[in-house]
N, C-alpha and C positions, 0 to 999 in steps of 0.2 A: 898901317894896320890892314890886315886882309879882310875881305868880305867873307862872311860865314853863313851857315845854314840855321842860325838861331831862330829865324822867322818860322821855320817848320817846327822846331822844338817848342816854341812858344805856343803855336796853335794847337799842338798835340798835347804836351805834357804839362808843362807847368803852367802834363802838360803841360810848350811848348809852351813847356815848358813850358792850340787858341792855341802862351804865344801865346774894330768897330763893335758895338754892342747895343743892348736895349737903351731907351732913353734913361738918363740918370734919374734915379729915384731920390726923393728927399728922405734922409735917414734920421729918425728921431733919436735923441739921447734917451737912454733907458735908466730908470732907477735901479739900484742894485738888485732888487728882487723881482724885476719885471722880466718878461721873456727875453731870451738871448737872441733869437732870430726874428727878423721881420717877415712880412708877407713875402712869399716867393716872387722874385722879380723875373725869373726865367721859367716859363711853363715847362712841364716835363717834356723832354724831346720825344718825338715819335720813334717807334721801333725802326731799325735799319730796313731799308728796302733792298733785298738781295738783287744783285745784278745792275743796280743803278749807280751806287756811289763809285765815283771815279771811272765810270764805264768809258771805254774807248780803246783804241789800239795802242800797242806799246811803241816806244821810240824805234824799235827795229822793224816794225811792221806798219808803215804809214798807210793811211786809208786810201782806198782806190779813188781815183779822180773821176767825178762825173762831168758831164758837159758843163763848162763854165765854172767848175770847182777847182780851186788851186789848193791841193792838200797842205795842211799845216806842216811846215818843216820841222823835223825832229833831229836834234844832234845825236851823233853816235855815242853811245854810252861806253866809257872805259871799263876795264875790269875793276871789281870792287876794291881790290888792294891798291889800285892806282887812281882812285876816284877823288881824292881830296882836292887836288888842283882844279879838276873839272867842277866840283861842287862850288868852290870859291868863285869861279868865274860866272856862275849862274845866279849868285846871290845879289840882293839889293844892298846898297851901301848905307842905308839908314840905320843899320844894326851895329854900326861900328862902335857905338858907345858901350855895348855889352860885351865886346870881345876882348879876351885877354891879349896882351901885347904879342904873345906868341900864339898863333892860331892852334886850335886843337888838331890832333891827328886821328885818323880813322873815324871821320865825322859821321858817316852814315851808319856804321856799326854802333857808335855811341847813341845816335839818334834813334835807331831801332830799339835799343835797350830802354831809352827814355819812354818811347811810345808804348812798348809792351808793359813796362812797369805802371805807367799811368793808366793803362786800360784796366788794371786791377786795383787802382787806387793807391799804388805804391810810388815812392820816389826812388829814382835811380841815381847813384853816385856819378854815373856817366854824364848826367846832365850838368853837373857842376863844372865839368871841364869845358862845356860849351858856352857858358855864360859867366861873365865877370860878376863877382859878388857886389851887391850894392854898397855904396859908401855909408859910413856912420855905424852906430851900434844900436842894438835893441834897447829901448828905454821905456820906463814905466812912470806913471803918475800915482802918487799915494794920497788917499783921502781917508784920514783917520787911520784905521788899521787895515784898510783894503787897498789892493793894488790893481791898476788898470793899464792896459797898453797905451802908451803915449802916442798922440797923433804923429809925432815926428818919426816914429817907427814905420808907420804906413807910408809917409812921404818918401822914405828911402827907396821905395819900389816904384815911384812915379816914372822915373826914367826907364826902368826895366820894362814896365807895361807899355810905355810910349813906343819903345823900340820893337817889342814883340808884336805890336798891333800896327806897325807902320806900313806894312806891305798890303796892298789891296787884296781882299780875300780871293778874287778871281785869279790873280797872279800866283798866290800861294797854292791854289788848287792845281794850277798848271805845273808848278814845281813838284808837287806831290806825285802827279801822274808821271812826270818825267823820271823821277827817281824810283818809281814803284818797283821795277825789276831788281834794282840794287838793294832796296830796303827789304824785299822778299828774301833775297840771298842772305842779307844780314840777319834776319830772323831765323833762317835755317842754321846759320852759323852759331846762333845762340842755343841751338838744340830744339828749335820749334819748327820742324819740317812741315807741319800742317797749318801753321799760322797764316792767316790771310791779312795782307797789309791793310786793305780797306776796312775790314772788321776791327782790327786793332786800333786804327785811327778813330773810327766812329765810336768805339767804346771809350776811348780816352776823352774825346770831345763831350760825349754824354756825361761822363763823370764830372767834368768841369761844370757843365750846365746844371748838374744836380746839387751842387754845393749851396746850402742856404746862405743868404747874405746876412751877416750878423748886425745887430743893432749896437750902437755905441753907448757907453764905453764897454770894452771887452775886459772882463775881470780875469785876473790871473792870481795864482798862489805860488809862493816861493817854496821850492823843494831843494834837496841837496844837490840836484843837477842843474838848477836854474829856476825857471818858471814853467808852470803848467796852467792850462785853462781851468778856471774855477768851475765852469759848467761841465758836469760829468759827461753829458752826452757829446759835447764838443771835444773833450779830451779823449773820448773813446772813438772818435771818428777816424777815418782812414788817414794815413800820413799825407796824402795828396790834399785832402780836404782841409786838414789843419794848416798846411802851408799856404793854401789859397786864402784862407781866412786871415792869415797873417799879413797878406797884402793890404788889408783894409777894405772896408765896404765899397768905397768909390772905385778902387782899382779892380776889385773882384767883379763888379758890375761891368766895367769896361772890358775885362778879359772875357767874361761870359758872352757879351754881345758880339765880340769878335769871333769867338768859338762858334756861336750860332751861325754867323754869316759864312764862315769857312765851311762849316758842315753843310750848309745849303748849297754852296758852290760845288762841293765834292759829290753831292747827290745828283748833280746835273750831268748829262752825257758830255763827254769831251768834244769840243768843236772839231769838225772834220775839215773845214775849209777856211782859208784866209779871207777875211772880209775884203 
């Protein structure tokens, strides 16, 4: 099984598809008529700082060497259309559990679509080609005439979140900087010539951090298409928010903590010298 770039997708979209977090909060069971969301566990993220996130030189322009400074080596980037094998060689193998047996093609273009959609609170079908679907089925618990998402449904995503958060945030920030020129080209190919990679990623991460952590149990109602959230405000939320809630409170808190740490790393200047 090949190594893949799901770590970036997780951090950004499902966002990343974030893809460490705040300390785990004790989540109280709620009575059917009590509030759906608990206190915010992730404070509102500060506004982006222009010129700071991901700041540094591109792989093709290594920083000048000062006295006693050994510039950070940067591999030469291939053309975007030939980048899949290069991307695979740069990835960490702890993501193998998420990857379909046959690795995805056009990885960075798919990833750019995931990032851009996540930055607007949307989900991209391109992301589903990057990550293996979790095992098991959506299940509910019935209490009288009311239906709630069963805890087993949340547990389906444990391995997914484990894999999406397995790479140290500093390493992930390094990969984002490395792939930035190819991601920028991918966004241009999507018809977004003015899109800024750093801003798109930051918007996606802030969207993940803004999702309220739900209290349990989460009530649903049956429809002709399946199930919808009973709480109207939650059902009316963005597609990204609804999918993140579906991870379950514990997994959402984990993903948000990781997104926070990745965002902090991306807001630091890129290192110029090898230690």
